C-alpha positions as CSV (number, residue, x, y, z in Angstrom):
1,M,55.6,0.2,48.4
2,A,54.3,1.2,45.2
3,T,50.8,1.1,44.2
4,K,49.2,0.5,40.9
5,Q,47.5,3.4,39.8
6,T,43.9,2.8,39.3
7,H,42.3,5.3,37.0
8,L,43.7,7.4,34.4
9,N,44.8,10.9,35.1
10,N,43.6,11.9,32.1
11,E,39.4,12.7,32.0
12,K,39.4,12.5,27.8
13,A,40.7,8.7,28.1
14,R,38.9,8.1,31.5
15,N,35.9,8.5,30.0
16,Y,36.4,7.5,26.9
17,P,34.2,4.4,25.3
18,F,36.9,2.4,24.0
19,L,36.0,-0.3,20.9
20,E,32.4,0.8,21.3
21,E,31.7,-0.1,17.8
22,M,33.2,-3.1,18.4
23,Y,31.3,-4.0,21.4
24,A,27.6,-2.9,19.7
25,D,28.6,-6.0,17.1
26,S,28.0,-9.2,18.4
27,Y,30.3,-10.5,15.6
28,Y,33.1,-9.7,18.1
29,P,33.5,-11.8,21.3
30,K,32.8,-9.3,23.9
31,K,36.0,-11.1,26.2
32,C,38.3,-10.8,23.3
33,V,37.1,-6.6,22.7
34,D,37.9,-6.4,26.8
35,K,41.5,-7.6,26.4
36,G,41.6,-5.1,23.3
37,K,40.1,-2.6,25.9
38,E,42.7,-3.2,28.5
39,I,45.6,-3.2,26.0
40,L,44.2,0.2,25.2
41,I,43.8,1.4,28.6
42,D,47.1,-0.1,29.2
43,L,48.5,2.3,26.5
44,C,47.1,5.4,28.2
45,F,48.8,4.0,31.8
46,Q,51.7,4.2,29.7
47,I,51.8,7.3,28.2
48,E,51.2,8.6,31.3
49,A,54.1,6.8,33.3
50,S,56.5,7.9,30.7
51,T,55.2,10.9,29.2
52,P,56.5,10.5,25.4
53,G,58.1,13.8,24.4
54,N,57.8,13.4,20.7
55,L,56.4,11.6,18.4
56,D,58.9,8.7,17.9
57,E,58.7,7.8,22.1
58,L,55.0,7.7,21.5
59,Y,54.9,5.4,18.2
60,E,57.4,3.4,20.3
61,L,54.6,2.5,22.9
62,T,51.6,2.3,20.6
63,H,53.6,-0.1,18.3
64,A,54.3,-2.3,21.4
65,A,50.1,-2.1,22.1
66,T,49.7,-2.7,18.2
67,D,51.8,-6.0,18.8
68,K,49.9,-7.1,21.5
69,F,46.3,-6.8,19.4
70,N,48.3,-8.8,16.8
71,D,48.8,-11.5,19.7
72,L,45.3,-11.0,20.6
73,Q,43.8,-12.4,16.5
74,D,43.8,-15.8,17.9
75,C,41.2,-15.3,20.3
76,F,39.3,-13.9,17.7
77,D,40.1,-16.8,15.2
78,E,38.8,-19.3,18.3
79,N,35.3,-17.4,18.6
80,D,34.8,-17.6,15.1
81,S,35.5,-14.3,14.4
82,E,38.7,-11.8,12.8
83,I,40.1,-8.5,12.9
84,E,38.4,-7.3,9.8
85,T,37.7,-4.0,8.8
86,V,35.1,-2.7,11.2
87,A,37.6,-3.5,13.7
88,R,41.0,-2.4,12.0
89,E,38.9,1.2,11.7
90,S,37.5,1.1,15.1
91,I,41.1,-0.2,16.7
92,G,42.6,2.5,14.7
93,A,40.0,5.3,15.6
94,N,41.0,4.6,19.5
95,F,44.8,4.9,18.8
96,G,44.3,8.2,17.2
97,F,41.9,9.2,19.8
98,I,44.8,8.4,22.5
99,A,47.2,10.1,20.9
100,R,44.8,13.3,20.8
101,A,44.1,13.0,24.0
102,Y,47.9,13.1,25.2
103,G,48.3,15.8,23.3
104,F,49.8,14.4,19.7
105,E,47.9,15.9,17.5
106,A,49.9,15.3,15.0
107,A,50.6,11.4,15.1
108,D,49.3,9.9,11.7
109,T,46.5,7.0,12.2
110,E,48.6,4.7,10.3
111,A,51.8,5.3,12.0
112,L,50.7,4.6,15.3
113,I,49.8,0.9,14.2
114,A,52.3,0.5,11.7
115,T,53.4,-2.9,13.2
116,R,49.7,-4.4,12.7
117,D,49.2,-7.4,10.9
118,W,45.5,-7.5,10.4
């Protein structure tokens, strides 16, 4: 029986304060930000499990995670909030951090989140 990994192997990612700016701003409902943090941590687990060998493989994973953020917009809307400028910058910066933490220094932040509709 396989057991799900409970912590990230990458120490930088394991200790990173994901979406810190959004948690610090009461405009963003904590439960929605928590879901966003889960998306990012899940992305880290996926990178560790599949070890993408190039940027195209990394972008496949980040685009799937970005699509989950697209779906998360409803959570924000239902709580009189939205993914606006501060949130977009925070989310984009977190994707950039993840790429660098896993050795993809050349990753372009806009390319990482190219499928966003926020």
